[in-house]
C-alpha positions in Angstrom: 0.0 0.0 0.0 1.5 3.4 -1.0 2.3 5.9 1.7 0.4 9.2 1.0 2.2 12.4 1.9 0.3 15.0 3.9 0.0 18.8 3.6 0.3 20.9 0.5 2.6 18.4 -1.3 -0.1 15.7 -1.4 -1.8 17.1 -4.4 1.5 17.6 -6.2 2.5 14.0 -5.4 -0.8 12.6 -6.6 -0.7 14.5 -9.9 3.0 13.4 -10.5 2.6 9.7 -9.4 -0.9 8.3 -10.0 -1.5 9.2 -13.7 1.9 7.8 -14.7 1.1 4.5 -13.0 -2.2 4.3 -14.9 -0.5 5.0 -18.2 2.0 2.3 -17.6 -0.8 -0.2 -16.8 -2.8 0.9 -19.9 0.1 0.2 -22.3 1.1 -3.2 -20.9 1.2 -6.2 -23.3 -2.0 -7.6 -21.8 -3.8 -4.3 -22.3 -2.7 -4.1 -25.9 -4.0 -7.7 -26.6 -7.3 -6.8 -25.1 -7.7 -3.9 -27.5 -7.0 -6.1 -30.5 -5.6 -5.2 -33.9 -5.7 -1.7 -35.2 -5.0 -0.1 -38.5 -6.2 0.7 -41.9 -5.2 -2.7 -43.2 -7.9 -4.3 -41.3 -10.6 -2.2 -42.9 -9.2 -3.0 -46.4 -9.4 -6.7 -45.6 -13.1 -6.3 -44.7 -13.7 -4.6 -48.1 -12.0 -7.5 -49.8 -14.1 -9.9 -47.9 -17.3 -8.1 -48.8 -16.7 -8.2 -52.5 -14.3 -11.1 -52.8 -12.1 -9.0 -55.0 -8.5 -8.4 -54.1 -8.1 -5.4 -56.4 -10.7 -3.6 -54.3 -8.2 -3.1 -51.5 -5.9 -0.7 -53.3 -6.0 2.9 -54.2 -5.7 2.2 -57.9 -9.1 0.4 -57.8 -10.6 3.3 -55.9 -9.2 5.8 -58.4 -10.1 3.9 -61.5 -13.4 2.3 -60.6 -15.1 4.0 -57.7 -14.2 7.7 -57.8 -15.1 8.3 -61.5 -18.7 7.0 -60.9 -19.3 9.5 -58.1 -19.8 12.4 -60.5 -23.4 11.4 -60.9 -24.1 11.3 -57.2 -25.2 14.5 -55.4 -22.8 15.9 -52.9 -25.5 16.2 -50.3 -26.3 12.5 -50.7 -22.7 11.4 -50.3 -22.4 13.6 -47.2 -25.6 12.3 -45.6 -24.9 8.6 -46.3 -21.3 8.7 -45.1 -22.0 11.0 -42.2 -19.4 13.6 -43.4 -19.4 17.3 -44.1 -20.7 18.6 -47.5 -17.3 20.2 -48.1 -15.5 16.9 -47.6 -18.0 15.1 -49.7 -17.4 17.6 -52.5 -13.7 16.9 -52.3 -14.3 13.2 -52.5 -16.6 13.5 -55.5 -14.1 15.8 -57.3 -11.2 13.5 -56.6 -9.3 15.9 -54.4 -9.6 13.6 -51.4 -9.7 9.8 -51.0 -12.0 8.7 -48.2 -11.1 6.1 -45.6 -11.5 2.5 -47.0 -14.4 1.9 -44.7 -16.5 4.1 -47.0 -15.5 2.4 -50.2 -18.2 -0.2 -50.1 -20.9 2.4 -49.6 -19.5 4.5 -52.4 -19.5 1.6 -54.8 -23.2 1.2 -54.1 -23.8 4.9 -54.6 -21.9 4.9 -57.9 -23.7 1.7 -59.1 -20.6 -0.4 -59.2 -21.7 -3.1 -56.8 -24.3 -4.5 -59.2 -21.7 -4.8 -61.9 -19.3 -6.7 -59.6 -21.9 -9.3 -58.8 
């Protein structure tokens, strides 16, 4: 059991000691395993699994197949369905931004590509 100082220094001791102990515990190997895998690669794998197409996972597929078909979709509709701002949706439609891979499946449906893929 830790010994707590008394007086004015107790608050300073607490602020200096306790948070660092919590940070150490939250970054242990056990804690990292509980959180599971992270990263953009995992989302790309789910996109591959959804369509069964390995080409779907790369930027070239997005640039050549998905993005050109977004020109027919209204910016407000893209923004509403993806839950993003109208400005960001307009950048996506114009090709100035590439959205996160988690949005690619939805964008393929908006652009009418999913029916062609099977």
